[in-house]
N, C-alpha and C positions, 0 to 999 in steps of 0.2 A: 740649456737654452731657455731664456725667459720669453714666454709668449704674451704679447701685449695687444690691447685694444685701445684705440684713441677715440674719445668722444668730445668733439668741439665743433661749433657751428662755423668756424673759419677754416676753409679748406687750405688756405695758405699756411696757417699755423700748423695744421695737421701734417701737411706735406713736409714742412721744415723739421718738425719733431720726428717724423718718420724717417727722414733722411739721416738725421743724427743718430737715431737708435739703430738703424740698419748698418751703420758704419761700425757698430759694436758687435763683435763676434758672438756675444752671448745673448743678443736681443733679436727678436723677430716680431714685426707688427703683423698680426694675423687678421685684423679687422679694423674698420673705421666706421664712425657714425657722425652725421652732421647735426644731430639733435638727440635730446633725451628720448623722444618717442621712437626714433629710429633704432636707438640702442636697445630699448625694451622689446622692440619687435624682433631684434636679433636673438634676444634671450628666449622669447616665446617660440622661436623656430627650433630651439634646442640649446641646452646649457653648453656654452663653449668651453673648450679646454684652454683656459687662459690663466696666466699667473698674475697679471696686473692690469687694471683699467685706469687710464688717465682721464679724468673727468673735469671738463670745464664747469665753472660755477654759473657764469652769466650766459645763459642760452635763452633764446626765445622759446615760448611754450613752457615745457617743464624745465625748471632750472636744475642745477647740479644736485642740490639737496633732495628735491623731489624725486629726481631720477635715481639717485643713490638709494634712497629709502625703498623705492619700488623694486629696484634691481636686487637688493639684498633680501627682500621678502621672498623673491623667487629663487635666488641663488645665494644662500647665506655665506658661502665660502669665498665670495668675490673679494679681492683686495683692491680697494679703490683709493687712488691718489688724486686729491683735488688740485686743479690748475687755476691760478687766479692772477689778476693784475694787482699791482701795488695799490693800496687804498680800499681793497675789498675785505679787509680783516674782520669787519663787523659780521660777515657771513659765516665765519669759521665755526661759531658755536652750532649753527644749524647743520654744517657738514659733519661735525663731531657727533651730534645727536643722530644724524642719519646713518652714521657708521663708517665714515671715511677713515682710512688708516694713515694717510700721509697728506702733506700740504707743500706745494711748490709754487713759487712765483713763475710766471711764464718766461721771464728772461733769465731763469737759472741756467747755469752752465751744465754741460753734459755730465760732468763728474758728479754734480749734485743729483741729477736725474738717476744715474746708475746707482748711487748710494741709496736713494729713496727706494728703488726697486728692490735692491738686496735686503734692505731693512724690513720692508713690509712682507716680503716673501718669507723672511726668517721669523715672522710673527710680531714684529715690533711696530712702533708708530714713528713717523718721520716728519719733522719740520726742518726746512732749510734754515741755515744760520741767519740769513737775511730776513726771513720771516720772523724768527724769534726776536730779532732786534726790532722789527716793525711792530710786532705785537706788544713788546715791553712798553712801548711809548703810548699804547692805547688801552692797556688793561686797567680795570677799576676793581678794587677789592670789594667784596660783598660781606660786610660784617654781620649781616642778619641771617646768613645761611650757615648753620653748624655742620661740622663733618664729624660723624661719630667715630670714624676710624682714627682720627688724628688728635693729638693734644693741641692746646692753643699755641704752644711754642712751635710745634711741628707745622701747624697751619700757617703761622707767621713766616716760617722759613720757606714753605712751599710758595707762598705769594712772592717772596723775594726771588726765588728760583725762576718763577714765571716772568719776573721783571728783567731777567737776563743777568742777574748778579752772580758773581763767582762765590765760592765758599768763603774766601778771604774777605771779599767785600761785604758779605752777609755778616760775618763775624765783626767787622769794624762797625757796621751800622747798628748791630744789636748789642755791642759792647760785651761780646763773649769770645771765647777762643775759637780758632779755626777747628781745632780737634773736636770741640763740642758741636760745631756745625756739621762736621764730617759725620759724627755719630748720629745726629738727628736726621741728616739726609739719608743715611743708610737705613734708619728705621722707617722713614717715609717710603722709600723704595720697597722695603719688605712689606709694609702694611698695605700699600696700594697695588702691589704686584707690577709696578712699573720698572722699566729697565734702563731708562735714560731721561734726559731733560725733556725731549720731545714728548715722550709718553706722559711725563708729569704735567706738562702744559695741557695735554688732552684731558687728563684726569681732572685738573683744576677747572677747566671749562665745563666738562660734563657734569661735575658735581656742584657747579654754581659758586665755586670759591672765588673765581675771577670772572669778569665779563669783558668782552671786547667790542 
C-alpha cells in the first residue's frame, strides 16, 4: 500500500487526484495540505509514515521548490513528485536542485501517476513522456559548463537524449552507428549512476549541461 500526501492550494484539484488515487487498490491518501506552510507544519508535528508527496509548484507563500527544500532538510527520505501546469518547465531546475524525484503535468492520466509513484519508491526519477517532449523544445545547451565524468562525445549524446532523440536518431544526427550510440549511452548510465532517460534529464539539469 502506497501512502501519499497531497500538497496543492487548489482543493478541487486535490479532491480530484485523491479520488483517482483511492480508486487504486495500492494507494491511500493519508494527508493533504493547501500550502507549503501547512505541509511543513505537518512535518513539525511528527515525521509522517509516507511513501510519496505530490507537490504543486505554483503556490502562494512558499512555492514548491522552497517547500521541498525545507521539507527534505527536516525529513531527508521524503520522495517528492512535482505537479505543474504546461508552460512551467522553466522551474524544473529549481525543483531538481531542491531534491524532487519526479515531475508530472497536472493533466497526466492515472497510469502515469501510478508509474511515477512506483518509480520513485523504487529509488528512481520520473518524468512523464509528455513532459520530456515539452522540455526537449525548451532546453538550451551550455557549452561553458564542463562535466568531468563524461567525455565530450558522451556529453554530446547526453544533450541529444535530453532533446528526446532515440538512439537511432542520435546516430543519424552525429553520423555514427547506432551500436556506437548504444555503447556511449551505456557508459553514460554507468558513469552517472542513472537508470533511465528521466534520471539522465535530471542529471543534465542538476549539472548545468542543459538549461530549461
